C-alpha positions as CSV (number, residue, x, y, z in Angstrom):
1,M,48.1,90.7,169.1
2,A,49.5,87.8,171.8
3,S,45.8,87.2,172.5
4,L,45.4,85.9,169.1
5,L,48.7,84.4,168.0
6,S,48.3,82.4,171.4
7,A,44.9,81.2,170.9
8,H,45.7,80.0,167.3
9,A,48.6,78.0,168.9
10,W,46.9,75.5,170.6
11,A,44.1,75.4,168.3
12,D,46.3,73.2,165.1
13,E,48.9,70.8,167.7
14,S,50.1,70.3,163.9
15,A,52.2,73.6,163.4
16,I,55.6,74.4,163.5
17,G,55.0,77.9,163.9
18,Y,52.3,81.1,163.0
19,V,52.6,84.2,161.1
20,K,53.3,87.2,163.2
21,V,53.8,90.3,161.0
22,K,51.9,90.3,156.8
23,S,51.7,93.5,155.2
24,G,51.0,94.2,151.6
25,E,51.3,89.9,149.3
26,A,52.1,87.4,150.9
27,S,51.1,83.9,150.2
28,I,51.4,80.2,152.1
29,S,51.7,77.1,149.9
30,S,51.4,72.9,150.9
31,S,50.1,69.6,149.7
32,N,46.4,71.3,150.1
33,G,46.9,74.8,147.8
34,I,48.2,77.8,148.4
35,I,46.1,80.4,150.7
36,A,46.5,84.2,151.8
37,A,48.7,84.6,154.7
38,E,46.9,87.0,157.4
39,V,48.5,86.6,161.3
40,G,47.6,84.0,162.9
41,T,48.1,81.3,160.4
42,P,49.7,77.9,161.0
43,L,52.8,77.1,159.2
44,H,53.6,72.9,158.8
45,L,56.4,71.7,157.6
46,G,56.9,71.6,153.8
47,N,55.0,74.8,153.2
48,V,55.9,77.4,151.1
49,L,56.3,80.7,151.7
50,K,55.8,83.8,148.9
51,T,56.2,87.9,149.5
52,G,54.6,89.3,146.3
53,E,56.9,92.3,144.8
54,N,54.9,94.7,147.8
55,G,55.1,92.5,150.5
56,S,56.1,91.2,154.0
57,L,55.9,88.7,156.4
58,G,56.6,87.4,159.8
59,V,56.6,84.4,160.9
60,T,58.0,82.7,165.1
61,F,58.5,79.3,165.2
62,K,57.1,77.2,169.0
63,D,61.8,77.6,170.2
64,N,60.4,81.1,169.3
65,T,62.6,81.7,166.0
66,M,61.9,84.3,164.2
67,V,62.1,84.5,160.7
68,S,61.4,87.6,158.2
69,L,60.7,87.8,154.1
70,G,61.7,90.6,152.2
71,P,59.4,91.4,149.6
72,D,60.1,89.1,146.5
73,T,60.9,86.7,148.8
74,E,60.3,82.8,148.4
75,V,60.9,80.2,151.9
76,T,60.3,76.6,152.4
77,I,59.8,75.1,155.0
78,D,62.6,71.6,154.6
79,E,62.4,70.5,158.3
80,Y,61.3,71.4,161.7
81,L,61.9,69.2,165.2
82,F,61.3,70.5,168.6
83,A,61.4,67.9,170.9
84,P,64.1,68.9,173.4
85,A,63.3,66.6,175.5
86,N,63.9,63.7,173.5
87,G,66.4,65.0,172.2
88,E,65.2,66.3,169.0
89,L,66.3,70.0,167.4
90,K,66.6,70.5,163.8
91,L,65.8,73.4,161.6
92,V,66.3,72.9,158.4
93,A,64.6,75.8,155.5
94,S,65.8,76.7,151.6
95,L,65.7,80.4,150.1
96,A,65.3,80.1,146.5
97,K,65.1,84.1,146.5
98,G,64.6,87.3,147.8
99,T,65.4,88.5,151.5
100,L,65.3,86.7,155.0
101,Q,66.5,87.7,158.6
102,Y,67.3,85.1,161.0
103,I,66.0,85.6,164.7
104,S,68.1,82.9,166.4
105,G,65.6,80.9,168.8
106,V,65.9,77.3,170.9
107,I,67.4,75.2,168.8
108,A,70.0,77.0,168.0
109,K,71.2,78.5,171.3
110,L,70.6,74.2,172.7
111,R,72.4,73.1,168.7
112,P,73.4,75.1,166.4
113,E,74.7,73.0,164.2
114,A,70.7,71.4,164.1
115,V,70.0,75.1,161.9
116,S,70.7,75.6,158.2
117,V,70.0,77.9,155.8
118,K,70.2,76.6,152.6
119,T,70.6,78.9,149.4
120,P,70.8,78.5,145.8
121,T,74.7,78.5,145.8
122,G,75.6,77.1,149.3
123,I,74.6,76.1,152.5
124,I,74.0,79.0,155.6
125,G,75.5,77.5,158.5
126,V,73.5,79.1,162.0
127,R,76.5,79.7,164.8
128,G,75.2,82.8,165.5
129,T,72.5,84.4,166.6
130,R,71.0,86.2,163.9
131,F,71.9,87.0,160.7
132,L,70.5,88.3,157.1
133,A,70.6,86.7,153.7
134,K,69.3,87.9,150.3
135,V,69.0,85.1,147.0
136,E,69.3,87.5,143.7
137,A,67.5,85.9,140.5
138,E,69.9,85.7,137.7
């Protein structure tokens, strides 16, 4: 699977990450529409990742940050900058509903304050290497 991901990784220079694993129903929305998420699908700034009731999705960003989405989850990639040579590092995502597991990549290791996950009730600032967040429907 690594070779499949690597082949896709250089095919789209504007991509900030890629779908690494997928199970069940999962989609990626952008200003261009909605597509089914598949292993190797590139991710871009502003994408909304959604999983269905039986779905899960695992993505890896260019800095090796890994994010896993559980069933019935919606996450938006709000900001992503990974240019360590220029000192430009940032990852901001919004978790609207569902569950998200986060494992730090290079951005959080070099500049922990540059990573945050917004939820409907607050913002999670990353100060460690991993966390699990759950947003329940009202």
